PDBQT receptor file of N, H, CA, C and O in Angstrom, charges set to zero:
ATOM      1  N   UNK A   1      80.687 146.974  66.987  1.00  0.00    +0.000 N 
ATOM      2  CA  UNK A   1      80.012 146.303  68.092  1.00  0.00    +0.000 C 
ATOM      3  C   UNK A   1      79.787 144.835  67.765  1.00  0.00    +0.000 C 
ATOM      4  O   UNK A   1      79.885 143.984  68.649  1.00  0.00    +0.000 OA
ATOM      5  N   UNK A   2      79.491 144.529  66.524  1.00  0.00    +0.000 N 
ATOM      6  H   UNK A   2      79.411 145.220  65.806  1.00  0.00    +0.000 HD
ATOM      7  CA  UNK A   2      79.278 143.156  66.113  1.00  0.00    +0.000 C 
ATOM      8  C   UNK A   2      80.553 142.338  66.256  1.00  0.00    +0.000 C 
ATOM      9  O   UNK A   2      80.504 141.156  66.595  1.00  0.00    +0.000 OA
ATOM     10  N   UNK A   3      81.688 142.966  65.999  1.00  0.00    +0.000 N 
ATOM     11  H   UNK A   3      81.727 143.927  65.724  1.00  0.00    +0.000 HD
ATOM     12  CA  UNK A   3      82.972 142.278  66.118  1.00  0.00    +0.000 C 
ATOM     13  C   UNK A   3      83.245 141.878  67.566  1.00  0.00    +0.000 C 
ATOM     14  O   UNK A   3      83.710 140.769  67.830  1.00  0.00    +0.000 OA
ATOM     15  N   UNK A   4      82.959 142.772  68.492  1.00  0.00    +0.000 N 
ATOM     16  H   UNK A   4      82.581 143.673  68.278  1.00  0.00    +0.000 HD
ATOM     17  CA  UNK A   4      83.150 142.471  69.914  1.00  0.00    +0.000 C 
ATOM     18  C   UNK A   4      82.238 141.323  70.331  1.00  0.00    +0.000 C 
ATOM     19  O   UNK A   4      82.658 140.422  71.057  1.00  0.00    +0.000 OA
ATOM     20  N   UNK A   5      81.005 141.356  69.876  1.00  0.00    +0.000 N 
ATOM     21  H   UNK A   5      80.664 142.088  69.286  1.00  0.00    +0.000 HD
ATOM     22  CA  UNK A   5      80.064 140.288  70.200  1.00  0.00    +0.000 C 
ATOM     23  C   UNK A   5      80.568 138.945  69.692  1.00  0.00    +0.000 C 
ATOM     24  O   UNK A   5      80.477 137.943  70.401  1.00  0.00    +0.000 OA
ATOM     25  N   UNK A   6      81.091 138.914  68.487  1.00  0.00    +0.000 N 
ATOM     26  H   UNK A   6      81.164 139.728  67.911  1.00  0.00    +0.000 HD
ATOM     27  CA  UNK A   6      81.591 137.667  67.918  1.00  0.00    +0.000 C 
ATOM     28  C   UNK A   6      82.815 137.145  68.671  1.00  0.00    +0.000 C 
ATOM     29  O   UNK A   6      82.997 135.933  68.789  1.00  0.00    +0.000 OA
ATOM     30  N   UNK A   7      83.645 138.040  69.176  1.00  0.00    +0.000 N 
ATOM     31  H   UNK A   7      83.498 139.024  69.080  1.00  0.00    +0.000 HD
ATOM     32  CA  UNK A   7      84.822 137.619  69.933  1.00  0.00    +0.000 C 
ATOM     33  C   UNK A   7      84.414 137.061  71.298  1.00  0.00    +0.000 C 
ATOM     34  O   UNK A   7      84.965 136.055  71.746  1.00  0.00    +0.000 OA
ATOM     35  N   UNK A   8      83.455 137.707  71.957  1.00  0.00    +0.000 N 
ATOM     36  H   UNK A   8      83.007 138.524  71.593  1.00  0.00    +0.000 HD
ATOM     37  CA  UNK A   8      83.067 137.308  73.312  1.00  0.00    +0.000 C 
ATOM     38  C   UNK A   8      82.006 136.211  73.344  1.00  0.00    +0.000 C 
ATOM     39  O   UNK A   8      81.748 135.628  74.397  1.00  0.00    +0.000 OA
ATOM     40  N   UNK A   9      81.403 135.934  72.221  1.00  0.00    +0.000 N 
ATOM     41  H   UNK A   9      81.613 136.408  71.365  1.00  0.00    +0.000 HD
ATOM     42  CA  UNK A   9      80.333 134.941  72.176  1.00  0.00    +0.000 C 
ATOM     43  C   UNK A   9      80.888 133.550  72.464  1.00  0.00    +0.000 C 
ATOM     44  O   UNK A   9      81.964 133.178  71.996  1.00  0.00    +0.000 OA
ATOM     45  N   UNK A  10      80.136 132.807  73.233  1.00  0.00    +0.000 N 
ATOM     46  H   UNK A  10      79.262 133.109  73.613  1.00  0.00    +0.000 HD
ATOM     47  CA  UNK A  10      80.520 131.452  73.613  1.00  0.00    +0.000 C 
ATOM     48  C   UNK A  10      79.967 130.477  72.589  1.00  0.00    +0.000 C 
ATOM     49  O   UNK A  10      78.813 130.593  72.175  1.00  0.00    +0.000 OA
ATOM     50  N   UNK A  11      80.790 129.511  72.176  1.00  0.00    +0.000 N 
ATOM     51  H   UNK A  11      81.727 129.416  72.512  1.00  0.00    +0.000 HD
ATOM     52  CA  UNK A  11      80.362 128.497  71.228  1.00  0.00    +0.000 C 
ATOM     53  C   UNK A  11      79.974 127.242  71.996  1.00  0.00    +0.000 C 
ATOM     54  O   UNK A  11      80.762 126.730  72.791  1.00  0.00    +0.000 OA
ATOM     55  N   UNK A  12      78.780 126.750  71.766  1.00  0.00    +0.000 N 
ATOM     56  H   UNK A  12      78.140 127.166  71.120  1.00  0.00    +0.000 HD
ATOM     57  CA  UNK A  12      78.328 125.541  72.458  1.00  0.00    +0.000 C 
ATOM     58  C   UNK A  12      78.472 124.343  71.531  1.00  0.00    +0.000 C 
ATOM     59  O   UNK A  12      78.441 124.477  70.308  1.00  0.00    +0.000 OA
ATOM     60  N   UNK A  13      78.631 123.170  72.133  1.00  0.00    +0.000 N 
ATOM     61  H   UNK A  13      78.656 123.061  73.126  1.00  0.00    +0.000 HD
ATOM     62  CA  UNK A  13      78.832 121.970  71.320  1.00  0.00    +0.000 C 
ATOM     63  C   UNK A  13      77.547 121.556  70.600  1.00  0.00    +0.000 C 
ATOM     64  O   UNK A  13      77.605 121.043  69.483  1.00  0.00    +0.000 OA
ATOM     65  N   UNK A  14      76.396 121.772  71.228  1.00  0.00    +0.000 N 
ATOM     66  H   UNK A  14      76.349 122.189  72.136  1.00  0.00    +0.000 HD
ATOM     67  CA  UNK A  14      75.139 121.364  70.603  1.00  0.00    +0.000 C 
ATOM     68  C   UNK A  14      74.513 122.479  69.765  1.00  0.00    +0.000 C 
ATOM     69  O   UNK A  14      73.576 122.232  69.006  1.00  0.00    +0.000 OA
ATOM     70  N   UNK A  15      75.018 123.687  69.896  1.00  0.00    +0.000 N 
ATOM     71  H   UNK A  15      75.779 123.888  70.513  1.00  0.00    +0.000 HD
ATOM     72  CA  UNK A  15      74.451 124.804  69.152  1.00  0.00    +0.000 C 
ATOM     73  C   UNK A  15      73.300 125.478  69.864  1.00  0.00    +0.000 C 
ATOM     74  O   UNK A  15      72.827 126.522  69.414  1.00  0.00    +0.000 OA
ATOM     75  N   UNK A  16      72.832 124.904  70.979  1.00  0.00    +0.000 N 
ATOM     76  H   UNK A  16      73.216 124.056  71.345  1.00  0.00    +0.000 HD
ATOM     77  CA  UNK A  16      71.748 125.509  71.748  1.00  0.00    +0.000 C 
ATOM     78  C   UNK A  16      72.316 126.492  72.760  1.00  0.00    +0.000 C 
ATOM     79  O   UNK A  16      73.410 126.294  73.287  1.00  0.00    +0.000 OA
ATOM     80  N   UNK A  17      71.574 127.535  73.021  1.00  0.00    +0.000 N 
ATOM     81  H   UNK A  17      70.684 127.696  72.593  1.00  0.00    +0.000 HD
ATOM     82  CA  UNK A  17      71.981 128.552  73.979  1.00  0.00    +0.000 C 
ATOM     83  C   UNK A  17      70.908 128.653  75.050  1.00  0.00    +0.000 C 
ATOM     84  O   UNK A  17      69.743 128.909  74.744  1.00  0.00    +0.000 OA
ATOM     85  N   UNK A  18      71.295 128.454  76.302  1.00  0.00    +0.000 N 
ATOM     86  H   UNK A  18      72.241 128.246  76.550  1.00  0.00    +0.000 HD
ATOM     87  CA  UNK A  18      70.362 128.540  77.422  1.00  0.00    +0.000 C 
ATOM     88  C   UNK A  18      70.845 129.682  78.316  1.00  0.00    +0.000 C 
ATOM     89  O   UNK A  18      71.861 129.562  79.002  1.00  0.00    +0.000 OA
ATOM     90  N   UNK A  19      70.112 130.777  78.298  1.00  0.00    +0.000 N 
ATOM     91  H   UNK A  19      69.287 130.874  77.741  1.00  0.00    +0.000 HD
ATOM     92  CA  UNK A  19      70.551 131.973  79.025  1.00  0.00    +0.000 C 
ATOM     93  C   UNK A  19      70.546 131.788  80.536  1.00  0.00    +0.000 C 
ATOM     94  O   UNK A  19      71.290 132.472  81.238  1.00  0.00    +0.000 OA
ATOM     95  N   UNK A  20      69.730 130.885  81.049  1.00  0.00    +0.000 N 
ATOM     96  H   UNK A  20      69.126 130.329  80.479  1.00  0.00    +0.000 HD
ATOM     97  CA  UNK A  20      69.693 130.650  82.492  1.00  0.00    +0.000 C 
ATOM     98  C   UNK A  20      71.030 130.141  83.008  1.00  0.00    +0.000 C 
ATOM     99  O   UNK A  20      71.430 130.470  84.125  1.00  0.00    +0.000 OA
ATOM    100  N   UNK A  21      71.727 129.337  82.198  1.00  0.00    +0.000 N 
ATOM    101  H   UNK A  21      71.401 129.070  81.290  1.00  0.00    +0.000 HD
ATOM    102  CA  UNK A  21      73.036 128.837  82.622  1.00  0.00    +0.000 C 
ATOM    103  C   UNK A  21      74.044 129.970  82.723  1.00  0.00    +0.000 C 
ATOM    104  O   UNK A  21      74.880 129.978  83.626  1.00  0.00    +0.000 OA
ATOM    105  N   UNK A  22      73.974 130.920  81.809  1.00  0.00    +0.000 N 
ATOM    106  H   UNK A  22      73.295 130.914  81.075  1.00  0.00    +0.000 HD
ATOM    107  CA  UNK A  22      74.868 132.066  81.889  1.00  0.00    +0.000 C 
ATOM    108  C   UNK A  22      74.559 132.911  83.115  1.00  0.00    +0.000 C 
ATOM    109  O   UNK A  22      75.469 133.476  83.721  1.00  0.00    +0.000 OA
ATOM    110  N   UNK A  23      73.287 133.006  83.490  1.00  0.00    +0.000 N 
ATOM    111  H   UNK A  23      72.547 132.547  82.998  1.00  0.00    +0.000 HD
ATOM    112  CA  UNK A  23      72.924 133.749  84.704  1.00  0.00    +0.000 C 
ATOM    113  C   UNK A  23      73.488 133.067  85.939  1.00  0.00    +0.000 C 
ATOM    114  O   UNK A  23      74.039 133.730  86.818  1.00  0.00    +0.000 OA
ATOM    115  N   UNK A  24      73.357 131.763  86.013  1.00  0.00    +0.000 N 
ATOM    116  H   UNK A  24      72.910 131.224  85.299  1.00  0.00    +0.000 HD
ATOM    117  CA  UNK A  24      73.911 131.022  87.143  1.00  0.00    +0.000 C 
ATOM    118  C   UNK A  24      75.432 131.108  87.165  1.00  0.00    +0.000 C 
ATOM    119  O   UNK A  24      76.039 131.202  88.232  1.00  0.00    +0.000 OA
ATOM    120  N   UNK A  25      76.037 131.076  86.000  1.00  0.00    +0.000 N 
ATOM    121  H   UNK A  25      75.544 131.000  85.133  1.00  0.00    +0.000 HD
ATOM    122  CA  UNK A  25      77.491 131.195  85.910  1.00  0.00    +0.000 C 
ATOM    123  C   UNK A  25      77.935 132.562  86.416  1.00  0.00    +0.000 C 
ATOM    124  O   UNK A  25      78.947 132.660  87.110  1.00  0.00    +0.000 OA
ATOM    125  N   UNK A  26      77.192 133.623  86.080  1.00  0.00    +0.000 N 
ATOM    126  H   UNK A  26      76.370 133.543  85.516  1.00  0.00    +0.000 HD
ATOM    127  CA  UNK A  26      77.517 134.964  86.561  1.00  0.00    +0.000 C 
ATOM    128  C   UNK A  26      77.414 135.034  88.080  1.00  0.00    +0.000 C 
ATOM    129  O   UNK A  26      78.286 135.607  88.734  1.00  0.00    +0.000 OA
ATOM    130  N   UNK A  27      76.364 134.460  88.642  1.00  0.00    +0.000 N 
ATOM    131  H   UNK A  27      75.656 133.995  88.111  1.00  0.00    +0.000 HD
ATOM    132  CA  UNK A  27      76.196 134.471  90.106  1.00  0.00    +0.000 C 
ATOM    133  C   UNK A  27      77.346 133.744  90.779  1.00  0.00    +0.000 C 
ATOM    134  O   UNK A  27      77.852 134.206  91.802  1.00  0.00    +0.000 OA
ATOM    135  N   UNK A  28      77.769 132.614  90.222  1.00  0.00    +0.000 N 
ATOM    136  H   UNK A  28      77.358 132.239  89.391  1.00  0.00    +0.000 HD
ATOM    137  CA  UNK A  28      78.876 131.858  90.802  1.00  0.00    +0.000 C 
ATOM    138  C   UNK A  28      80.172 132.653  90.739  1.00  0.00    +0.000 C 
ATOM    139  O   UNK A  28      80.907 132.715  91.724  1.00  0.00    +0.000 OA
ATOM    140  N   UNK A  29      80.458 133.256  89.606  1.00  0.00    +0.000 N 
ATOM    141  H   UNK A  29      79.861 133.206  88.806  1.00  0.00    +0.000 HD
ATOM    142  CA  UNK A  29      81.694 134.025  89.456  1.00  0.00    +0.000 C 
ATOM    143  C   UNK A  29      81.678 135.252  90.358  1.00  0.00    +0.000 C 
ATOM    144  O   UNK A  29      82.686 135.569  90.989  1.00  0.00    +0.000 OA
ATOM    145  N   UNK A  30      80.545 135.946  90.425  1.00  0.00    +0.000 N 
ATOM    146  H   UNK A  30      79.726 135.689  89.912  1.00  0.00    +0.000 HD
ATOM    147  CA  UNK A  30      80.443 137.143  91.263  1.00  0.00    +0.000 C 
ATOM    148  C   UNK A  30      80.607 136.798  92.739  1.00  0.00    +0.000 C 
ATOM    149  O   UNK A  30      81.250 137.547  93.475  1.00  0.00    +0.000 OA
ATOM    150  N   UNK A  31      80.041 135.680  93.185  1.00  0.00    +0.000 N 
ATOM    151  H   UNK A  31      79.519 135.072  92.587  1.00  0.00    +0.000 HD
ATOM    152  CA  UNK A  31      80.179 135.316  94.592  1.00  0.00    +0.000 C 
ATOM    153  C   UNK A  31      81.624 134.976  94.937  1.00  0.00    +0.000 C 
ATOM    154  O   UNK A  31      82.079 135.300  96.034  1.00  0.00    +0.000 OA
ATOM    155  N   UNK A  32      82.354 134.337  94.035  1.00  0.00    +0.000 N 
ATOM    156  H   UNK A  32      81.985 134.075  93.144  1.00  0.00    +0.000 HD
ATOM    157  CA  UNK A  32      83.775 134.040  94.280  1.00  0.00    +0.000 C 
ATOM    158  C   UNK A  32      84.568 135.342  94.327  1.00  0.00    +0.000 C 
ATOM    159  O   UNK A  32      85.441 135.493  95.182  1.00  0.00    +0.000 OA
ATOM    160  N   UNK A  33      84.289 136.274  93.439  1.00  0.00    +0.000 N 
ATOM    161  H   UNK A  33      83.579 136.151  92.745  1.00  0.00    +0.000 HD
ATOM    162  CA  UNK A  33      84.991 137.560  93.456  1.00  0.00    +0.000 C 
ATOM    163  C   UNK A  33      84.725 138.320  94.749  1.00  0.00    +0.000 C 
ATOM    164  O   UNK A  33      85.654 138.863  95.347  1.00  0.00    +0.000 OA
ATOM    165  N   UNK A  34      83.468 138.367  95.188  1.00  0.00    +0.000 N 
ATOM    166  H   UNK A  34      82.713 137.926  94.702  1.00  0.00    +0.000 HD
ATOM    167  CA  UNK A  34      83.150 139.049  96.447  1.00  0.00    +0.000 C 
ATOM    168  C   UNK A  34      83.816 138.366  97.637  1.00  0.00    +0.000 C 
ATOM    169  O   UNK A  34      84.256 139.047  98.563  1.00  0.00    +0.000 OA
ATOM    170  N   UNK A  35      83.900 137.043  97.634  1.00  0.00    +0.000 N 
ATOM    171  H   UNK A  35      83.543 136.489  96.882  1.00  0.00    +0.000 HD
ATOM    172  CA  UNK A  35      84.559 136.306  98.708  1.00  0.00    +0.000 C 
ATOM    173  C   UNK A  35      86.038 136.699  98.788  1.00  0.00    +0.000 C 
ATOM    174  O   UNK A  35      86.557 136.958  99.874  1.00  0.00    +0.000 OA
ATOM    175  N   UNK A  36      86.703 136.741  97.649  1.00  0.00    +0.000 N 
ATOM    176  H   UNK A  36      86.282 136.531  96.767  1.00  0.00    +0.000 HD
ATOM    177  CA  UNK A  36      88.123 137.097  97.639  1.00  0.00    +0.000 C 
ATOM    178  C   UNK A  36      88.337 138.566  97.961  1.00  0.00    +0.000 C 
ATOM    179  O   UNK A  36      89.321 138.911  98.615  1.00  0.00    +0.000 OA
ATOM    180  N   UNK A  37      87.438 139.444  97.518  1.00  0.00    +0.000 N 
ATOM    181  H   UNK A  37      86.639 139.165  96.986  1.00  0.00    +0.000 HD
ATOM    182  CA  UNK A  37      87.557 140.859  97.857  1.00  0.00    +0.000 C 
ATOM    183  C   UNK A  37      87.390 141.067  99.355  1.00  0.00    +0.000 C 
ATOM    184  O   UNK A  37      88.065 141.913  99.942  1.00  0.00    +0.000 OA
ATOM    185  N   UNK A  38      86.498 140.306  99.976  1.00  0.00    +0.000 N 
ATOM    186  H   UNK A  38      85.950 139.619  99.498  1.00  0.00    +0.000 HD
ATOM    187  CA  UNK A  38      86.305 140.396 101.419  1.00  0.00    +0.000 C 
ATOM    188  C   UNK A  38      87.572 139.975 102.156  1.00  0.00    +0.000 C 
ATOM    189  O   UNK A  38      87.981 140.634 103.111  1.00  0.00    +0.000 OA
ATOM    190  N   UNK A  39      88.193 138.888 101.722  1.00  0.00    +0.000 N 
ATOM    191  H   UNK A  39      87.860 138.352 100.946  1.00  0.00    +0.000 HD
ATOM    192  CA  UNK A  39      89.435 138.439 102.344  1.00  0.00    +0.000 C 
ATOM    193  C   UNK A  39      90.544 139.451 102.171  1.00  0.00    +0.000 C 
ATOM    194  O   UNK A  39      91.308 139.697 103.104  1.00  0.00    +0.000 OA
ATOM    195  N   UNK A  40      90.647 140.039 100.997  1.00  0.00    +0.000 N 
ATOM    196  H   UNK A  40      90.027 139.839 100.238  1.00  0.00    +0.000 HD
ATOM    197  CA  UNK A  40      91.656 141.063 100.751  1.00  0.00    +0.000 C 
ATOM    198  C   UNK A  40      91.425 142.267 101.657  1.00  0.00    +0.000 C 
ATOM    199  O   UNK A  40      92.370 142.807 102.233  1.00  0.00    +0.000 OA
ATOM    200  N   UNK A  41      90.181 142.682 101.781  1.00  0.00    +0.000 N 
ATOM    201  H   UNK A  41      89.413 142.244 101.314  1.00  0.00    +0.000 HD
ATOM    202  CA  UNK A  41      89.855 143.838 102.618  1.00  0.00    +0.000 C 
ATOM    203  C   UNK A  41      90.211 143.574 104.067  1.00  0.00    +0.000 C 
ATOM    204  O   UNK A  41      90.792 144.432 104.732  1.00  0.00    +0.000 OA
ATOM    205  N   UNK A  42      89.870 142.401 104.560  1.00  0.00    +0.000 N 
ATOM    206  H   UNK A  42      89.398 141.704 104.020  1.00  0.00    +0.000 HD
ATOM    207  CA  UNK A  42      90.174 142.080 105.960  1.00  0.00    +0.000 C 
ATOM    208  C   UNK A  42      91.675 142.049 106.208  1.00  0.00    +0.000 C 
ATOM    209  O   UNK A  42      92.151 142.597 107.202  1.00  0.00    +0.000 OA
ATOM    210  N   UNK A  43      92.422 141.415 105.313  1.00  0.00    +0.000 N 
ATOM    211  H   UNK A  43      92.035 140.970 104.505  1.00  0.00    +0.000 HD
ATOM    212  CA  UNK A  43      93.865 141.292 105.508  1.00  0.00    +0.000 C 
ATOM    213  C   UNK A  43      94.586 142.613 105.355  1.00  0.00    +0.000 C 
ATOM    214  O   UNK A  43      95.436 142.950 106.179  1.00  0.00    +0.000 OA
ATOM    215  N   UNK A  44      94.272 143.357 104.335  1.00  0.00    +0.000 N 
ATOM    216  H   UNK A  44      93.581 143.084 103.666  1.00  0.00    +0.000 HD
ATOM    217  CA  UNK A  44      95.100 144.506 103.981  1.00  0.00    +0.000 C 
ATOM    218  C   UNK A  44      94.602 145.838 104.509  1.00  0.00    +0.000 C 
ATOM    219  O   UNK A  44      95.403 146.759 104.667  1.00  0.00    +0.000 OA
ATOM    220  N   UNK A  45      93.333 145.979 104.785  1.00  0.00    +0.000 N 
ATOM    221  H   UNK A  45      92.682 145.231 104.656  1.00  0.00    +0.000 HD
ATOM    222  CA  UNK A  45      92.849 147.268 105.248  1.00  0.00    +0.000 C 
ATOM    223  C   UNK A  45      92.564 147.282 106.740  1.00  0.00    +0.000 C 
ATOM    224  O   UNK A  45      92.989 148.198 107.444  1.00  0.00    +0.000 OA
ATOM    225  N   UNK A  46      91.860 146.289 107.223  1.00  0.00    +0.000 N 
ATOM    226  H   UNK A  46      91.515 145.545 106.651  1.00  0.00    +0.000 HD
ATOM    227  CA  UNK A  46      91.453 146.288 108.623  1.00  0.00    +0.000 C 
ATOM    228  C   UNK A  46      92.636 145.981 109.543  1.00  0.00    +0.000 C 
ATOM    229  O   UNK A  46      92.846 146.692 110.525  1.00  0.00    +0.000 OA
ATOM    230  N   UNK A  47      93.408 144.940 109.244  1.00  0.00    +0.000 N 
ATOM    231  H   UNK A  47      93.238 144.362 108.445  1.00  0.00    +0.000 HD
ATOM    232  CA  UNK A  47      94.520 144.565 110.123  1.00  0.00    +0.000 C 
ATOM    233  C   UNK A  47      95.651 145.578 110.091  1.00  0.00    +0.000 C 
ATOM    234  O   UNK A  47      96.333 145.754 111.100  1.00  0.00    +0.000 OA
ATOM    235  N   UNK A  48      95.872 146.239 108.988  1.00  0.00    +0.000 N 
ATOM    236  H   UNK A  48      95.318 146.096 108.168  1.00  0.00    +0.000 HD
ATOM    237  CA  UNK A  48      96.935 147.243 108.920  1.00  0.00    +0.000 C 
ATOM    238  C   UNK A  48      96.569 148.489 109.722  1.00  0.00    +0.000 C 
ATOM    239  O   UNK A  48      97.454 149.234 110.145  1.00  0.00    +0.000 OA
ATOM    240  N   UNK A  49      95.289 148.720 109.931  1.00  0.00    +0.000 N 
ATOM    241  H   UNK A  49      94.570 148.115 109.588  1.00  0.00    +0.000 HD
ATOM    242  CA  UNK A  49      94.867 149.886 110.696  1.00  0.00    +0.000 C 
ATOM    243  C   UNK A  49      94.747 149.571 112.188  1.00  0.00    +0.000 C 
ATOM    244  O   UNK A  49      94.426 150.458 112.978  1.00  0.00    +0.000 OA
ATOM    245  N   UNK A  50      94.999 148.333 112.582  1.00  0.00    +0.000 N 
ATOM    246  H   UNK A  50      95.260 147.612 111.941  1.00  0.00    +0.000 HD
ATOM    247  CA  UNK A  50      94.932 147.968 113.988  1.00  0.00    +0.000 C 
ATOM    248  C   UNK A  50      93.522 147.779 114.503  1.00  0.00    +0.000 C 
ATOM    249  O   UNK A  50      93.289 147.890 115.707  1.00  0.00    +0.000 OA
ATOM    250  N   UNK A  51      92.569 147.496 113.619  1.00  0.00    +0.000 N 
ATOM    251  H   UNK A  51      92.758 147.407 112.641  1.00  0.00    +0.000 HD
ATOM    252  CA  UNK A  51      91.187 147.335 114.035  1.00  0.00    +0.000 C 
ATOM    253  C   UNK A  51      90.823 145.867 114.221  1.00  0.00    +0.000 C 
ATOM    254  O   UNK A  51      89.643 145.546 114.367  1.00  0.00    +0.000 OA
ATOM    255  N   UNK A  52      91.793 144.980 114.218  1.00  0.00    +0.000 N 
ATOM    256  H   UNK A  52      92.751 145.240 114.099  1.00  0.00    +0.000 HD
ATOM    257  CA  UNK A  52      91.497 143.548 114.304  1.00  0.00    +0.000 C 
ATOM    258  C   UNK A  52      91.024 143.112 115.682  1.00  0.00    +0.000 C 
ATOM    259  O   UNK A  52      90.573 141.977 115.839  1.00  0.00    +0.000 OA
ATOM    260  N   UNK A  53      91.111 143.976 116.680  1.00  0.00    +0.000 N 
ATOM    261  H   UNK A  53      91.477 144.898 116.552  1.00  0.00    +0.000 HD
ATOM    262  CA  UNK A  53      90.678 143.588 118.026  1.00  0.00    +0.000 C 
ATOM    263  C   UNK A  53      89.196 143.880 118.257  1.00  0.00    +0.000 C 
ATOM    264  O   UNK A  53      88.713 143.686 119.373  1.00  0.00    +0.000 OA
ATOM    265  N   UNK A  54      88.461 144.336 117.249  1.00  0.00    +0.000 N 
ATOM    266  H   UNK A  54      88.854 144.493 116.342  1.00  0.00    +0.000 HD
ATOM    267  CA  UNK A  54      87.030 144.623 117.405  1.00  0.00    +0.000 C 
ATOM    268  C   UNK A  54      86.216 143.393 117.526  1.00  0.00    +0.000 C 
ATOM    269  O   UNK A  54      84.995 143.472 117.663  1.00  0.00    +0.000 OA
TER     270      UNK A  54
């Protein structure tokens, strides 16, 4: 488990770690993923089923 942590750990230039920035980064990444998943769902599931006239 320690090995995985060391591989995934982010190295900062100043050596300080601010967890709030990682939280904001997660929110930003998650919102982009949900945006793209929504577009994929609309294009590939709804329009292929003929429900686009709703």
